[in-house]
N, CA and C atoms as a LAMMPS dump frame, in Angstrom:
ITEM: TIMESTEP
0
ITEM: NUMBER OF ATOMS
543
ITEM: BOX BOUNDS ff ff ff
-5.0000000000000000e+02 5.0000000000000000e+02
-5.0000000000000000e+02 5.0000000000000000e+02
-5.0000000000000000e+02 5.0000000000000000e+02
ITEM: ATOMS id mol type element x y z
1 1 1 N 425.247 -389.87 -70.742
2 1 2 C 426.351 -389.267 -70.745
3 1 3 C 426.843 -387.742 -70.176
4 2 1 N 427.656 -387.643 -69.803
5 2 2 C 427.553 -386.198 -69.211
6 2 3 C 427.323 -385.258 -70.367
7 3 1 N 428.247 -385.192 -71.358
8 3 2 C 428.072 -384.2 -72.198
9 3 3 C 426.844 -384.06 -72.812
10 4 1 N 426.083 -384.496 -72.799
11 4 2 C 424.609 -384.53 -73.407
12 4 3 C 423.755 -384.031 -72.1
13 5 1 N 424.143 -384.75 -70.659
14 5 2 C 423.332 -383.889 -69.688
15 5 3 C 423.583 -382.377 -69.42
16 6 1 N 424.818 -382.342 -69.601
17 6 2 C 425.321 -380.532 -69.447
18 6 3 C 424.714 -380.084 -70.82
19 7 1 N 424.676 -380.702 -71.87
20 7 2 C 423.859 -379.693 -72.739
21 7 3 C 422.567 -379.438 -72.656
22 8 1 N 421.644 -380.41 -71.98
23 8 2 C 420.719 -380.502 -71.37
24 8 3 C 420.492 -379.422 -70.005
25 9 1 N 421.311 -379.356 -69.334
26 9 2 C 421.235 -378.213 -67.989
27 9 3 C 420.996 -376.952 -68.63
28 10 1 N 422.154 -376.952 -69.585
29 10 2 C 422.277 -375.685 -70.154
30 10 3 C 421.172 -375.071 -70.875
31 11 1 N 420.378 -375.948 -71.72
32 11 2 C 418.879 -375.393 -71.89
33 11 3 C 417.747 -375.587 -70.933
34 12 1 N 418.111 -375.6 -69.834
35 12 2 C 417.018 -375.547 -68.514
36 12 3 C 416.243 -376.986 -69.482
37 13 1 N 416.315 -377.702 -69.622
38 13 2 C 415.232 -378.799 -69.677
39 13 3 C 415.253 -379.531 -68.502
40 14 1 N 413.962 -380.149 -67.693
41 14 2 C 413.61 -380.711 -66.828
42 14 3 C 412.852 -381.36 -66.831
43 15 1 N 411.842 -381.621 -67.399
44 15 2 C 410.912 -382.979 -67.866
45 15 3 C 411.288 -384.353 -68.127
46 16 1 N 410.807 -385.347 -68.172
47 16 2 C 411.526 -386.446 -69.411
48 16 3 C 411.389 -385.758 -70.501
49 17 1 N 409.982 -385.506 -71.04
50 17 2 C 409.789 -385.056 -72.36
51 17 3 C 410.641 -384.028 -73.206
52 18 1 N 411.356 -383.035 -72.228
53 18 2 C 411.964 -382.397 -72.423
54 18 3 C 413.644 -382.566 -72.549
55 19 1 N 413.834 -384.129 -71.701
56 19 2 C 415.075 -384.943 -72.011
57 19 3 C 415.133 -385.368 -73.392
58 20 1 N 414.246 -386.12 -73.903
59 20 2 C 414.13 -386.325 -75.218
60 20 3 C 414.32 -385.211 -76.442
61 21 1 N 413.903 -384.279 -76.13
62 21 2 C 413.954 -383.135 -77.16
63 21 3 C 415.601 -383.04 -77.079
64 22 1 N 415.73 -382.577 -75.913
65 22 2 C 416.86 -382.195 -75.805
66 22 3 C 418.416 -383.36 -76.248
67 23 1 N 418.305 -384.142 -76.231
68 23 2 C 418.852 -385.546 -76.945
69 23 3 C 418.845 -385.486 -78.539
70 24 1 N 417.686 -385.628 -79.021
71 24 2 C 417.638 -385.363 -80.063
72 24 3 C 417.993 -384.031 -80.776
73 25 1 N 417.98 -382.955 -80.192
74 25 2 C 418.622 -381.564 -80.685
75 25 3 C 420.28 -382.011 -80.668
76 26 1 N 420.798 -382.632 -79.428
77 26 2 C 422.209 -382.755 -79.616
78 26 3 C 422.597 -383.456 -80.462
79 27 1 N 421.651 -385.009 -81.081
80 27 2 C 422.312 -386.072 -81.947
81 27 3 C 421.725 -385.059 -83.31
82 28 1 N 421.098 -384.608 -83.615
83 28 2 C 420.627 -383.411 -84.825
84 28 3 C 422.555 -382.521 -84.769
85 29 1 N 422.634 -381.789 -83.968
86 29 2 C 424.002 -380.767 -83.711
87 29 3 C 424.618 -382.134 -84.303
88 30 1 N 425.255 -382.616 -83.681
89 30 2 C 426.627 -383.706 -84.084
90 30 3 C 426.32 -384.066 -85.584
91 31 1 N 425.255 -384.268 -85.852
92 31 2 C 425.066 -385.091 -87.215
93 31 3 C 425.452 -383.475 -88.184
94 32 1 N 424.905 -383.009 -87.695
95 32 2 C 425.768 -381.432 -88.882
96 32 3 C 427.163 -381.247 -88.481
97 33 1 N 427.566 -381.18 -87.437
98 33 2 C 429.159 -381.392 -87.454
99 33 3 C 429.815 -382.11 -87.82
100 34 1 N 429.14 -383.212 -88.039
101 34 2 C 430.099 -384.397 -88.659
102 34 3 C 430.149 -384.175 -90.435
103 35 1 N 429.057 -384.105 -90.705
104 35 2 C 428.804 -383.574 -92.172
105 35 3 C 429.65 -382.656 -92.412
106 36 1 N 429.479 -381.273 -91.572
107 36 2 C 430.425 -380.378 -91.896
108 36 3 C 431.977 -380.73 -92.033
109 37 1 N 432.484 -381.569 -90.96
110 37 2 C 433.904 -382.04 -91.096
111 37 3 C 433.941 -382.876 -92.292
112 38 1 N 432.937 -383.961 -92.567
113 38 2 C 433.638 -384.973 -93.837
114 38 3 C 433.372 -383.822 -95.07
115 39 1 N 432.715 -382.741 -94.838
116 39 2 C 432.587 -381.797 -96.214
117 39 3 C 433.75 -381.509 -96.477
118 40 1 N 434.059 -380.565 -95.339
119 40 2 C 435.876 -380.177 -95.36
120 40 3 C 436.822 -380.793 -95.615
121 41 1 N 437.154 -382.232 -95.161
122 41 2 C 437.717 -382.955 -95.836
123 41 3 C 437.925 -383.009 -97.159
124 42 1 N 436.875 -383.639 -97.77
125 42 2 C 436.569 -383.845 -99.012
126 42 3 C 437.03 -382.868 -100.358
127 43 1 N 436.802 -381.335 -98.92
128 43 2 C 437.264 -380.685 -99.812
129 43 3 C 438.703 -380.1 -99.949
130 44 1 N 439.119 -380.437 -99.103
131 44 2 C 440.574 -380.407 -99.336
132 44 3 C 441.801 -381.407 -100.067
133 45 1 N 440.826 -382.725 -99.984
134 45 2 C 441.54 -383.697 -100.92
135 45 3 C 440.844 -383.29 -102.162
136 46 1 N 440.041 -382.679 -102.481
137 46 2 C 439.77 -382.295 -103.805
138 46 3 C 440.64 -381.147 -104.512
139 47 1 N 440.919 -380.34 -103.651
140 47 2 C 441.673 -379.251 -104.233
141 47 3 C 443.271 -379.856 -105.099
142 48 1 N 443.876 -380.948 -104.14
143 48 2 C 445.09 -381.352 -105.347
144 48 3 C 445.097 -381.739 -106.369
145 49 1 N 443.88 -382.424 -106.408
146 49 2 C 443.551 -383.345 -107.476
147 49 3 C 443.048 -382.031 -109.229
148 50 1 N 442.849 -380.702 -108.443
149 50 2 C 442.223 -380.232 -109.677
150 50 3 C 443.656 -379.117 -110.148
151 51 1 N 444.697 -378.922 -109.309
152 51 2 C 446.433 -378.342 -109.586
153 51 3 C 447.076 -378.976 -110.321
154 52 1 N 448.135 -378.826 -110.738
155 52 2 C 449.299 -379.076 -111.885
156 52 3 C 449.615 -380.725 -111.075
157 53 1 N 449.851 -381.854 -112.009
158 53 2 C 450.109 -383.14 -111.406
159 53 3 C 451.709 -382.657 -111.884
160 54 1 N 452.768 -383.311 -111.083
161 54 2 C 454.094 -382.971 -110.813
162 54 3 C 454.453 -382.292 -111.296
163 55 1 N 455.277 -381.709 -112.073
164 55 2 C 456.456 -380.35 -111.868
165 55 3 C 455.496 -379.046 -112.829
166 56 1 N 455.684 -377.72 -112.379
167 56 2 C 455.13 -376.881 -113.312
168 56 3 C 455.307 -376.649 -114.523
169 57 1 N 454.234 -376.777 -115.04
170 57 2 C 453.964 -376.963 -116.429
171 57 3 C 453.679 -378.357 -117.249
172 58 1 N 453.346 -379.171 -116.504
173 58 2 C 453.502 -380.439 -116.772
174 58 3 C 451.653 -380.772 -117.118
175 59 1 N 451.354 -381.71 -117.795
176 59 2 C 450.04 -381.853 -118.082
177 59 3 C 449.073 -382.204 -117.306
178 60 1 N 447.775 -381.275 -117.049
179 60 2 C 447.036 -381.65 -116.148
180 60 3 C 446.17 -382.994 -116.32
181 61 1 N 445.562 -383.927 -115.519
182 61 2 C 444.869 -384.666 -115.221
183 61 3 C 443.393 -384.798 -116.391
184 62 1 N 443.215 -385.567 -117.202
185 62 2 C 442.045 -385.424 -118.142
186 62 3 C 441.501 -386.587 -117.988
187 63 1 N 440.088 -386.458 -118.328
188 63 2 C 439.375 -387.734 -118.053
189 63 3 C 438.6 -387.926 -119.352
190 64 1 N 438.832 -389.38 -119.861
191 64 2 C 437.986 -389.035 -121.258
192 64 3 C 439.03 -389.916 -122.209
193 65 1 N 438.805 -390.381 -123.021
194 65 2 C 439.703 -391.199 -124.289
195 65 3 C 440.541 -390.784 -125.304
196 66 1 N 441.325 -390.957 -125.564
197 66 2 C 442.447 -390.403 -126.24
198 66 3 C 441.603 -390.907 -128.005
199 67 1 N 441.383 -390.135 -129.097
200 67 2 C 440.759 -390.442 -130.089
201 67 3 C 441.145 -389.471 -131.336
202 68 1 N 441.144 -389.53 -132.612
203 68 2 C 441.589 -389.197 -133.384
204 68 3 C 440.835 -388.692 -134.648
205 69 1 N 440.806 -388.108 -135.884
206 69 2 C 440.159 -387.941 -137.048
207 69 3 C 440.867 -388.303 -138.28
208 70 1 N 440.56 -389.837 -138.738
209 70 2 C 440.787 -390.435 -139.568
210 70 3 C 439.952 -390.471 -141.027
211 71 1 N 440.937 -390.072 -142.15
212 71 2 C 439.907 -389.998 -143.32
213 71 3 C 441.215 -391.175 -144.729
214 72 1 N 440.115 -392.129 -145.083
215 72 2 C 440.71 -393.014 -145.771
216 72 3 C 440.224 -392.39 -147.561
217 73 1 N 441.063 -392.168 -148.314
218 73 2 C 440.705 -391.845 -149.558
219 73 3 C 440.959 -392.985 -151.098
220 74 1 N 440.399 -393.281 -151.541
221 74 2 C 441.072 -394.211 -153.116
222 74 3 C 440.28 -394.311 -154.131
223 75 1 N 440.828 -394.766 -154.781
224 75 2 C 440.446 -395 -156.047
225 75 3 C 440.268 -396.587 -156.187
226 76 1 N 439.477 -397.005 -157.449
227 76 2 C 439.69 -398.718 -157.747
228 76 3 C 439.297 -398.383 -158.944
229 77 1 N 440.31 -399.564 -160
230 77 2 C 440.793 -399.435 -160.925
231 77 3 C 440.643 -400.959 -161.2
232 78 1 N 440.586 -401.183 -162.798
233 78 2 C 440.551 -402.607 -163.241
234 78 3 C 442.031 -402.835 -163.862
235 79 1 N 442.5 -403.762 -164.412
236 79 2 C 443.457 -403.817 -164.463
237 79 3 C 444.062 -403.513 -165.976
238 80 1 N 443.2 -402.755 -166.389
239 80 2 C 443.44 -401.514 -167.486
240 80 3 C 443.869 -400.264 -166.965
241 81 1 N 443.683 -400.145 -166.091
242 81 2 C 444.025 -398.894 -165.111
243 81 3 C 442.888 -398.043 -165.332
244 82 1 N 441.739 -398.307 -165.505
245 82 2 C 440.391 -397.617 -165.652
246 82 3 C 439.609 -397.543 -164.374
247 83 1 N 438.921 -396.563 -164.012
248 83 2 C 438.041 -396.371 -162.476
249 83 3 C 437.051 -397.547 -163.032
250 84 1 N 436.812 -397.901 -161.663
251 84 2 C 435.241 -398.917 -161.987
252 84 3 C 434.442 -398.154 -160.784
253 85 1 N 433.241 -397.536 -161.425
254 85 2 C 432.15 -397.28 -160.601
255 85 3 C 431.21 -398.196 -159.955
256 86 1 N 430.48 -397.995 -158.99
257 86 2 C 429.51 -398.621 -158.046
258 86 3 C 429.876 -399.877 -157.079
259 87 1 N 431.196 -399.781 -157.105
260 87 2 C 431.687 -400.696 -156.397
261 87 3 C 431.725 -400.813 -154.644
262 88 1 N 431.05 -401.832 -154.223
263 88 2 C 430.947 -401.582 -152.667
264 88 3 C 432.583 -402.024 -151.879
265 89 1 N 432.074 -401.002 -150.876
266 89 2 C 433.97 -400.416 -150.097
267 89 3 C 432.873 -400.849 -148.836
268 90 1 N 433.419 -401.938 -148.06
269 90 2 C 433.313 -401.994 -146.686
270 90 3 C 434.218 -401.967 -145.949
271 91 1 N 433.998 -400.93 -144.924
272 91 2 C 435.227 -400.433 -144.088
273 91 3 C 434.704 -401.208 -142.858
274 92 1 N 436.156 -402.117 -142.3
275 92 2 C 435.679 -402.567 -140.863
276 92 3 C 436.713 -402.169 -140.024
277 93 1 N 436.722 -401.829 -138.701
278 93 2 C 437.732 -401.37 -137.833
279 93 3 C 438.419 -402.633 -137.268
280 94 1 N 439.718 -402.924 -137.389
281 94 2 C 440.297 -404.166 -136.945
282 94 3 C 440.39 -403.753 -135.132
283 95 1 N 440.752 -404.857 -134.635
284 95 2 C 441.497 -404.911 -133.285
285 95 3 C 442.567 -405.61 -132.917
286 96 1 N 442.975 -406.233 -132.006
287 96 2 C 444.12 -406.755 -132.037
288 96 3 C 444.388 -408.06 -133.15
289 97 1 N 445.787 -408.278 -133.319
290 97 2 C 446.083 -409.269 -133.891
291 97 3 C 445.146 -409.254 -135.165
292 98 1 N 444.9 -408.224 -135.517
293 98 2 C 444.241 -408.079 -137.138
294 98 3 C 443.149 -408.654 -137.427
295 99 1 N 441.875 -409.212 -136.57
296 99 2 C 440.618 -409.718 -136.519
297 99 3 C 439.985 -408.505 -136.579
298 100 1 N 438.72 -408.872 -137.154
299 100 2 C 437.664 -407.799 -137.122
300 100 3 C 436.855 -408.103 -136.083
301 101 1 N 436.474 -407.118 -135.585
302 101 2 C 434.911 -407.787 -134.396
303 101 3 C 433.845 -407.261 -134.784
304 102 1 N 432.968 -407.654 -134.641
305 102 2 C 431.242 -407.408 -134.599
306 102 3 C 430.85 -406.126 -133.901
307 103 1 N 431.946 -405.971 -132.434
308 103 2 C 431.132 -404.922 -131.718
309 103 3 C 431.871 -403.138 -132.286
310 104 1 N 432.76 -403.61 -133.503
311 104 2 C 433.315 -402.312 -133.874
312 104 3 C 432.445 -402.232 -134.762
313 105 1 N 432.23 -400.169 -135.781
314 105 2 C 431.156 -400.06 -136.572
315 105 3 C 431.841 -400.641 -137.978
316 106 1 N 431.361 -400.964 -138.7
317 106 2 C 431.173 -401.113 -140.108
318 106 3 C 429.988 -400.258 -140.71
319 107 1 N 431.111 -399.814 -142.172
320 107 2 C 430.766 -398.568 -142.536
321 107 3 C 430.834 -399.545 -143.992
322 108 1 N 429.593 -399.056 -145.028
323 108 2 C 429.375 -399.385 -146.137
324 108 3 C 429.435 -398.03 -147.256
325 109 1 N 430.277 -398.515 -148.31
326 109 2 C 430.2 -397.127 -148.943
327 109 3 C 430.289 -397.686 -150.6
328 110 1 N 430.231 -396.794 -151.78
329 110 2 C 430.157 -397.156 -152.908
330 110 3 C 431.182 -396.53 -153.684
331 111 1 N 431.568 -396.551 -154.8
332 111 2 C 432.543 -395.876 -155.249
333 111 3 C 431.838 -394.824 -156.332
334 112 1 N 432.343 -393.762 -156.919
335 112 2 C 431.712 -392.756 -157.302
336 112 3 C 431.574 -393.202 -159.188
337 113 1 N 431.475 -392.583 -159.545
338 113 2 C 431.333 -392.01 -161.092
339 113 3 C 432.835 -392.467 -161.628
340 114 1 N 433.868 -391.814 -160.95
341 114 2 C 435.133 -391.937 -161.253
342 114 3 C 436.338 -392.843 -161.011
343 115 1 N 435.4 -393.51 -160.087
344 115 2 C 435.745 -394.859 -158.859
345 115 3 C 436.428 -394.536 -157.631
346 116 1 N 435.971 -393.379 -157.189
347 116 2 C 436.684 -392.901 -156.072
348 116 3 C 435.654 -392.932 -154.71
349 117 1 N 436.264 -393.287 -153.723
350 117 2 C 435.59 -393.257 -152.196
351 117 3 C 436.146 -392.298 -150.828
352 118 1 N 435.513 -392.179 -149.966
353 118 2 C 436.121 -391.307 -149.089
354 118 3 C 435.535 -392.373 -148.072
355 119 1 N 436.183 -392.464 -146.789
356 119 2 C 435.632 -392.558 -145.442
357 119 3 C 436.191 -391.623 -144.533
358 120 1 N 435.366 -391.486 -143.537
359 120 2 C 436.071 -390.221 -142.613
360 120 3 C 435.287 -390.782 -141.602
361 121 1 N 435.962 -390.755 -140.31
362 121 2 C 435.699 -391.219 -139.345
363 121 3 C 436.448 -390.028 -138.18
364 122 1 N 435.627 -389.051 -137.642
365 122 2 C 436.098 -388.38 -136.712
366 122 3 C 436.67 -388.396 -135.04
367 123 1 N 435.544 -389.632 -134.858
368 123 2 C 436.251 -390.225 -133.583
369 123 3 C 436.513 -391.542 -133.113
370 124 1 N 438.28 -391.718 -133.429
371 124 2 C 438.348 -393.102 -133.202
372 124 3 C 439.381 -393.317 -132.635
373 125 1 N 439.854 -394.836 -132.3
374 125 2 C 440.897 -394.49 -131.317
375 125 3 C 442.428 -394.259 -132.024
376 126 1 N 443.031 -393.596 -131.574
377 126 2 C 444.597 -393.687 -132.108
378 126 3 C 445.152 -394.649 -132.817
379 127 1 N 445.694 -394.868 -133.84
380 127 2 C 446.762 -395.782 -134.639
381 127 3 C 445.51 -396.984 -134.949
382 128 1 N 444.441 -396.681 -135.123
383 128 2 C 443.38 -397.686 -135.813
384 128 3 C 443.579 -397.993 -136.784
385 129 1 N 443.508 -399.393 -137.1
386 129 2 C 443.38 -400.189 -138.229
387 129 3 C 442.37 -400.694 -138.836
388 130 1 N 442.05 -400.733 -140.602
389 130 2 C 441.214 -401.154 -141.119
390 130 3 C 441.372 -401.797 -142.129
391 131 1 N 440.316 -402.763 -141.847
392 131 2 C 440.084 -403.852 -143.358
393 131 3 C 439.058 -403.428 -144.272
394 132 1 N 439.45 -403.19 -144.868
395 132 2 C 438.359 -402.91 -146.332
396 132 3 C 438.331 -403.978 -147.756
397 133 1 N 436.783 -404.52 -147.245
398 133 2 C 436.661 -405.006 -148.537
399 133 3 C 436.138 -404.262 -149.788
400 134 1 N 436.307 -404.959 -150.648
401 134 2 C 435.869 -404.495 -151.938
402 134 3 C 435.069 -405.375 -152.827
403 135 1 N 433.734 -405.303 -153.74
404 135 2 C 432.796 -406.384 -153.765
405 135 3 C 432.481 -405.601 -154.999
406 136 1 N 432.211 -406.334 -155.975
407 136 2 C 431.576 -405.752 -157.964
408 136 3 C 430.294 -406.383 -157.082
409 137 1 N 428.997 -405.659 -156.708
410 137 2 C 427.773 -406.048 -156.783
411 137 3 C 426.729 -405.779 -157.861
412 138 1 N 427.45 -405.247 -159.019
413 138 2 C 426.833 -405.016 -160.217
414 138 3 C 426.09 -405.749 -161.27
415 139 1 N 427.278 -407.295 -161.238
416 139 2 C 427.33 -407.994 -162.178
417 139 3 C 428.423 -407.556 -163.292
418 140 1 N 428.038 -407.946 -164.437
419 140 2 C 428.917 -407.138 -165.53
420 140 3 C 428.649 -405.618 -165.917
421 141 1 N 427.637 -405.008 -165.614
422 141 2 C 427.484 -403.778 -165.492
423 141 3 C 428.946 -402.836 -165.376
424 142 1 N 429.245 -401.817 -165.851
425 142 2 C 430.466 -401.099 -165.697
426 142 3 C 431.711 -401.947 -165.677
427 143 1 N 431.813 -402.383 -167.066
428 143 2 C 433.232 -403.102 -167.094
429 143 3 C 433.661 -404.375 -166.726
430 144 1 N 432.697 -405.426 -166.227
431 144 2 C 432.541 -406.314 -166.211
432 144 3 C 432.69 -406.978 -164.778
433 145 1 N 432.681 -408.599 -164.122
434 145 2 C 432.379 -409.202 -162.988
435 145 3 C 433.856 -409.128 -162.511
436 146 1 N 434.117 -408.723 -161.455
437 146 2 C 435.456 -408.296 -160.716
438 146 3 C 435.247 -409.381 -158.946
439 147 1 N 436.4 -409.914 -158.723
440 147 2 C 436.943 -410.943 -157.989
441 147 3 C 436.647 -409.485 -156.693
442 148 1 N 436.285 -410.288 -155.657
443 148 2 C 436.142 -409.479 -154.257
444 148 3 C 437.628 -409.43 -153.679
445 149 1 N 437.806 -408.258 -153.237
446 149 2 C 439.494 -408.128 -152.549
447 149 3 C 439.18 -407.328 -151.516
448 150 1 N 440.461 -407.791 -150.613
449 150 2 C 440.615 -406.86 -149.444
450 150 3 C 441.668 -406.05 -149.153
451 151 1 N 441.624 -404.946 -148.407
452 151 2 C 443.157 -404.668 -147.914
453 151 3 C 443.459 -404.365 -146.38
454 152 1 N 444.209 -404.184 -145.72
455 152 2 C 444.573 -403.425 -144.652
456 152 3 C 444.996 -402.26 -144.381
457 153 1 N 444.66 -401.272 -143.76
458 153 2 C 445.189 -400.026 -143.521
459 153 3 C 445.579 -399.498 -142.476
460 154 1 N 446.478 -399.182 -142.369
461 154 2 C 446.904 -398.838 -140.745
462 154 3 C 446.939 -397.227 -140.91
463 155 1 N 446.862 -396.764 -140.029
464 155 2 C 446.372 -395.355 -139.907
465 155 3 C 447.812 -394.531 -139.333
466 156 1 N 448.624 -394.984 -138.583
467 156 2 C 449.948 -394.688 -138.139
468 156 3 C 449.041 -393.714 -137.072
469 157 1 N 450.492 -392.905 -136.788
470 157 2 C 450.075 -391.666 -135.926
471 157 3 C 449.705 -390.587 -136.698
472 158 1 N 448.747 -390.065 -136.008
473 158 2 C 448.031 -388.769 -136.302
474 158 3 C 448.93 -387.931 -135.94
475 159 1 N 448.476 -386.373 -136.436
476 159 2 C 449.529 -385.301 -136.168
477 159 3 C 448.507 -383.671 -135.819
478 160 1 N 449.241 -382.927 -135.558
479 160 2 C 448.498 -382.136 -135.058
480 160 3 C 447.502 -382.218 -133.589
481 161 1 N 447.537 -382.71 -132.567
482 161 2 C 446.259 -382.97 -131.792
483 161 3 C 446.931 -382.457 -130.749
484 162 1 N 445.824 -381.852 -129.568
485 162 2 C 446.338 -381.612 -128.765
486 162 3 C 445.165 -382.327 -127.292
487 163 1 N 445.93 -382.75 -126.291
488 163 2 C 444.967 -383.217 -125.276
489 163 3 C 444.633 -384.734 -125.407
490 164 1 N 443.413 -384.54 -125.436
491 164 2 C 442.975 -386.097 -125.955
492 164 3 C 442.919 -386.334 -127.188
493 165 1 N 442.662 -385.354 -128.162
494 165 2 C 442.618 -385.369 -129.61
495 165 3 C 443.938 -385.381 -129.818
496 166 1 N 443.895 -386.689 -130.629
497 166 2 C 445.499 -386.694 -131.119
498 166 3 C 445.819 -386.23 -132.213
499 167 1 N 444.935 -385.627 -133.273
500 167 2 C 445.044 -385.034 -134.482
501 167 3 C 444.256 -385.659 -135.561
502 168 1 N 444.715 -385.733 -136.8
503 168 2 C 444.264 -385.964 -138.216
504 168 3 C 445.03 -387.092 -138.832
505 169 1 N 444.903 -387.783 -139.641
506 169 2 C 445.877 -388.918 -140.466
507 169 3 C 445.012 -388.732 -141.891
508 170 1 N 445.455 -389.03 -143.067
509 170 2 C 444.891 -389.565 -143.974
510 170 3 C 445.513 -390.818 -144.85
511 171 1 N 444.897 -391.295 -145.407
512 171 2 C 445.591 -392.346 -146.011
513 171 3 C 444.793 -392.316 -147.678
514 172 1 N 445.85 -392.613 -148.548
515 172 2 C 445.344 -392.612 -150.024
516 172 3 C 445.759 -394.097 -150.434
517 173 1 N 444.903 -394.729 -150.989
518 173 2 C 445.354 -395.728 -151.625
519 173 3 C 444.424 -395.973 -152.964
520 174 1 N 445.109 -396.846 -153.963
521 174 2 C 444.702 -397.231 -155.199
522 174 3 C 444.442 -398.785 -155.096
523 175 1 N 443.223 -399.019 -155.402
524 175 2 C 443.322 -400.717 -155.655
525 175 3 C 442.779 -400.995 -156.668
526 176 1 N 443.57 -402.241 -157.339
527 176 2 C 442.969 -402.648 -158.382
528 176 3 C 442.326 -403.845 -158.434
529 177 1 N 441.503 -403.989 -158.862
530 177 2 C 440.135 -405.688 -158.747
531 177 3 C 440.655 -406.147 -160.027
532 178 1 N 441.034 -407.633 -159.8
533 178 2 C 441.293 -408.292 -161.038
534 178 3 C 440.164 -408.466 -161.653
535 179 1 N 439.966 -409.345 -162.846
536 179 2 C 438.536 -409.732 -163.711
537 179 3 C 438.344 -410.988 -163.217
538 180 1 N 437.082 -411.654 -162.996
539 180 2 C 436.753 -412.849 -162.273
540 180 3 C 436.731 -413.723 -163.748
541 181 1 N 436.972 -415.315 -163.885
542 181 2 C 437.176 -415.64 -164.857
543 181 3 C 436.173 -416.666 -165.216
């Protein structure tokens, strides 16, 4: 190739061994040139991605997943409106069409002495629903035997969020368990 030969003449290579060194030297320089060109192109293409999208003042691109901070507070009572302690509270995240999934986390809580419970999840998908199951696991202790019951709690829209953080939402529920016959 004339370009290679001209490069070799410029470097004053005359012997066959020197010609191979000349070709290797030239190929190395071409490889470095391509690396520099590709790096420059990637830098130029990457810079617009770091700026604002759309009109000035619009949101910048963010990588991640929206999340919210949800809290469910509740009280479990009997038909006489008295609080029931030591009730097992199982919290399951719901997914589409109201079905519970085994891939979502399940949390187990127990009501306190005054029958209250509190479930807190700081990293959950926005507008998540929960199926909460209430089980009497202590038998006749603490006021009798109660039927297992469940409710669906839809958290709705979280407030006071920014960016991927959608904000907080709190739901308060009172659950009345029926006596088992």
